[in-house]
N, C-alpha and C positions, 0 to 999 in steps of 0.2 A: 665435465661439462657444467656450464652455468645453469641455474634454475630456469632461466629463460629458454635456453637451448633444450633442456629436458622437457619443459612445458610444450615448446613448439613441436618437438618430436613425437610426444605421446598423447597430448590432449587435443581432442577434436577442435578444429579452428572456428568455433562459433563466437568467440569473443575477440574484439579488437582491443587488446590490453594496452594500457599506457606503459611506457618503458620504466616502470618503477616496481621494485619488489619490497613490499612492506614486511618488516620482521618483528616489530614490537609497537607498543603504544600504551597510552594511558589517558582515559577521558576523551577529550576532543583533539588529541595530538597523536600522530603516528610517526614512526621512524623507518627509513629505508636502509638498505644494506650499506650505504655509504655514510650512515649516521645523520643524514639530512632529516630535519623535522618538518612535518607538515601539519597544518590545521585541517582537520577532517570535516568538511562541510557537506559530505554526502552520506555519512554514517551507514555505509554498506547498502546504499539505496533505501534509506529509511529503516534500517534494521537495528542498529546498535543504539537503542533508545536512550540509554544512559552512558553512552560512550564505550570506549575500549577498556576491557579488564576492570570493569566496575567492581568495587570491593564487595558490596552487599550481594550483587548478582553472583560473583564467584563463590561466596560463602554458601549461598543457597544450593548451587549445583554440586559443589564439592561434597557437601553434607549428604545429598541424595545419592551421588555416585558411590559413596561408601556403604549405602544400604542395599539398593537394587537399581541397576541402570536400565533394565527393561523387563517387562512382563507382557505377555500377550493380553489382548482384551478378553480372553476367557476368564480373567481373574480381576478382582478389584485392586486398585492402588490408591492410596490416599491423595497424592498430588493431583491426579487426574480428576478425582471427585471434587476436591477443594477448588480447583481451577474452574470447573464448570459452575460450581456454586458462586464463586466470585464474579464470573462474567454475568451470570443471570442476576445477581444482586445489584450489580453496577449498571445494568441496562434495562432491567424489567423483562428481559426475554425469558423463555421457559425451559428450553432444552438446548444442549450443545452437542455437536459431533466434532471430534478432533481428527485432524489429518496432519500432513507434513508441510503444506505450502498453500499459497494463495490460489494457485490454479486448482488444486484439489478441493479447497474450500468452495470455490465457485462451481466445480463439477458436482459436488454434493448438493449445492443449492439448486442447480439446474435439474438434476435427477428428482429432487423433492418437488420442484415446480411441475414437472411432467406428471409425476404420480398424483399430485393433488389435482391438477387439471383434469386428468383422465377419470379419476374417481368421483370428482364433484360435478363435472360438466360433460364428460364424454371423451371418447378417444380422439376426437378432432382437436381438443384443446391442449396442445403441447407446445405451441410456438412461444418463444421468449423474445420480447422486443427489447433491443438495446439501443444505445445512442451512437450516432456517427462520431468518430474521433475517440471512441472508448477503447479501453484495453482491459481484458479479463484473463489473460493467460496464454500459454503456448502449447497446450494439448490440442488435439484436433477439434474437440468440442469447444474449448474456451477460445480458440482461434476463430471458430465460427461465430462465437458471441461477440468477438472484438470487432468494432465498427471502423476498421481501417483496412482498406483493400490491399495495401502493399504487404500486410502480414499474411494474406491469403494466397499470394502467388506461390506457385510450385507445390502446394500442399492439398490441392483439390483432388477428389471431392471432400469437402468438409462435412461435418455432421449437419444434416438438415434440421430445420425447425427454428431458425433465427432470422430476424429482419431488423434493420436499423433505421432509426428516425433521427431527424436533426435535434440536437440539444436546444433547449429554450424555445421550442415551438410545440407547446402542449397540445394544441388543436390537432396538429399533424400526427403527433405520437398517438393520441387517443383514437383518431380515425384508423390509423394503422393497426392498433391493438384490437379494435372491434372487427376490422376486416379479416384479420388472420386468426380470430378466435384465440387470443393470447392467453396462455396460462400464467404468464408473469411479465413484468417490466423490470429490467435490471439496469441500474445506473451507478455511476461513481459521482458523488456530490462534487468532487474536484477531480477533473480528468488529468491524472498525473502524467502518464506517458503521452497523452495527447497535447501536452504543452502547459501543464499546471493551470488549468482553466476551471474556476469554480462555476457551477451552475447557478442560474438566477433563482432567488428564493421563491418567487411566484410560480415559476415553472415547476419546481419540485413539489410545492404544496398542491398545485393543481393536478399534477400526475398522481400524487398520493391520494387525493380525494377521489379521483376517477377509479383508482385501483380498489379502494375501500368500497365504493358504491357498486362496483361491478364484479366483486370477488375475483379480481385479478391480483395475484401476489406481487408485492413490491419487494424486490431484492436490492439491497444496497451493498455494493462492493467496497469494503473498507480495508482492502489489503494494504494499500499504501497510505490511506488517509486516516487510519484508525490509531488507537492507543495513544491519544494525546497529541498527535501530529498537527491537528487543525486548531488546537486551542480548546477543544472539547474532547471528551473521551473518544467519541466517534463523530465523524463529520456531520452525519445526519442530524445530530443534536443541535447544530447551528441553524437548522431549517425548521425545527418544530414539527417534524413528522415522525411517525412510528412505523418502521418497516416490518414486514412479515418475516423476512430472513435477512440476516447480516452476515457477511463473510469477512474474515480478517486473517492476517498472518504477519509477515515482515517484522514490525517492531514489537510484536506481542511477547516474544521470549528473549528479546534483547541480543540476539545473535545465534540462537539455536533454532533449528527448523521446527516450526509448528504452524498449523492452520486450524482455524476454528469456524464452524458454521453455526450461527445462533438462530434459533427458531422461536417465533412469537406464539402467542396463544392459539391462533387459528391453525397453525401447522405443527404444533408440538407433538402430535401423534402420527405425523405423516409417514414416518418410517417405522417398520416393524422388524421383527427378528429376521435376519438374513438379507434385508433390503440394501444394506450398505456395509462397508467395513474398511479397516485400515490396519495393517500390521504395526506400524510405528505410531499411529495416531494416539495422542494422550500419553506418550512416553513419559515416565515419571521424572526424568532429569529435565526434559524440555518443559514439562508442566511446572516444576519447581522454579525454573527460570522465569516463566511467565507470571507466576504468583509474586515473585520478587518485583517484577516490573509493574504489575497492576497495583500492588500495595503502595507504590510511591506516586502513582498518577492521581494526585488529589487537587483540591481547588487552588492551593497555593502554587503548585507546579503549573497548572493550566493557566493561571493568571500571569505567571512569569513567561510562559510561551507566548501569550498574547502581547505582552509588553515588548519582548524581543522581536516579535513579528513587526510591530508598529515601528520599532527602531529601524529595522532593515528596510521597510517600505519607505520611511522618511528619508533615509540616507541615499537611496537609489532614485528617488523622485527628482527628475530634472538633472541627474548626474550626467557628466559628459560620456557620450558613447552608449547611453541607455535610452531606448525608445519608450519602454513601458515596464511595469512590474505587475505580476499577477500572483494569485495564490491565496492562501489562508494559513494562519498560524506559522509554523516553521516548515512550510511546504511552499516554496517561493520560486517563481519563474521570472527571469530577467531577460527581456527582449533587448538584445544589443544591436547597435547599428552595424558592427562588424560580425562576421560569422561566429556563432557561439563556440564552436570547437576551437577556434583560434584564441578566444578569450580564456577558455578552460586551460589550454596549453600554457598560456602566459601566467595564469594563476599558479599552476603547478610549478613552473619555473621559479616562482617567487614564494613557494611554500604553502599553498592552499590547494586542497583537492576539492573540485566541484564536479558537477554532473551536467548533462544536457537533457533536454526534453524538446523534441521538434527543433525549432530555431531559437530556443532559449537556453540560457545558463540556469541550471536547476540547483537549488539549495535545499538540503535536507539534513541540517545539523542535528546533533544530539539534543534532546529536549532540555537537558540541564547544562548546555554549553555555558561556561562562565562568561559574563558580560564583557570582560576585558578581552577575552579570546575572540569572542564574536566581533567586537569592534575592530580588532587587528585584522581579522579575516575580511571584514567588509571594506576596510581601507585598501587592502591588497587587491580585492576584486574590482573596486571602483577605479583604481589606478590602471589595472589591466584593461578594463573596458575603454578607458580614455586612450591609453597608449595604442591599443590595437586599432581603434577607430582612426586615430591620427595616421597610423601607418597605411591604412586602407585608402585614405583620402588623397 
């Protein structure tokens, strides 16, 4: 049987896969079973930060695999400790808890917020206020945190203790937080699965000021937006605010599973012995991979991300078949006049892999995608936008 047939027979049908089997790749290019080459503008949904089979990344993990691939958290390992140190040094946060995914990082943050609210203000202070159109994960609790009703269907009852407010309406969010005795407010500075929509700066700063004044924790979900994706190390740094808790995953280890929850000074001691745990969290191979990624996210790279971002925005502004462009850094949404799924299909046919988010074509290329490769991909996507729009009219 073909791999597709085996997959269809044995893997739960939760994914609507494209009819392509990727077998190899290097950098921002991947190859399928027929030998056809594609430019990867999705990077595994923002995961392969430096592309496929990056040499330095490979060297780091291969070296660690030859030493010890896993130890439980009953023992110390160097990569885990050094990664926590690196994250704290780069952000000013004080403590880190490692897990395996963005959803787990968000679960960790939510548990911490509940414990903090209970201990500081009383057992009624457990509610977390999130934003409509947000996405925080697919566990029962992170689904409850997600402010999109269609994700809730068929999975009720969800974990109680979550309410959502409209993005960019600070007064309404603040009123909601006071009414429900909120323990925390949880936001994505750029709503990725919600359509690649950046929050307005004055909204974020007003909410952050409210949280600080009222001892409500500010949690920023950087699962998709973090690790250089926005043109800063973490997207909140574009807004001039300091969260109490930051969650991240996806691009942190460049293709290996890791989640991290970073705690600021106020909450650095919120967890004690036995309060939380993870069998694979801080895995030494994944931690080595993350150290390799973080060591290369410097000012030069971030400046290059911004330049490439501006290039993409400029190219799609007023392009045929394009209504609008949104996002930040190399996290970009293109609102097309034709259905986004049709544009993505046409791009694939012509050798470019893209994503969708709501009604937009979503681009999440590797942070170090070569300029000439990016330019070729942009040309193909622009042509697809125009051709599909013409066919629809």
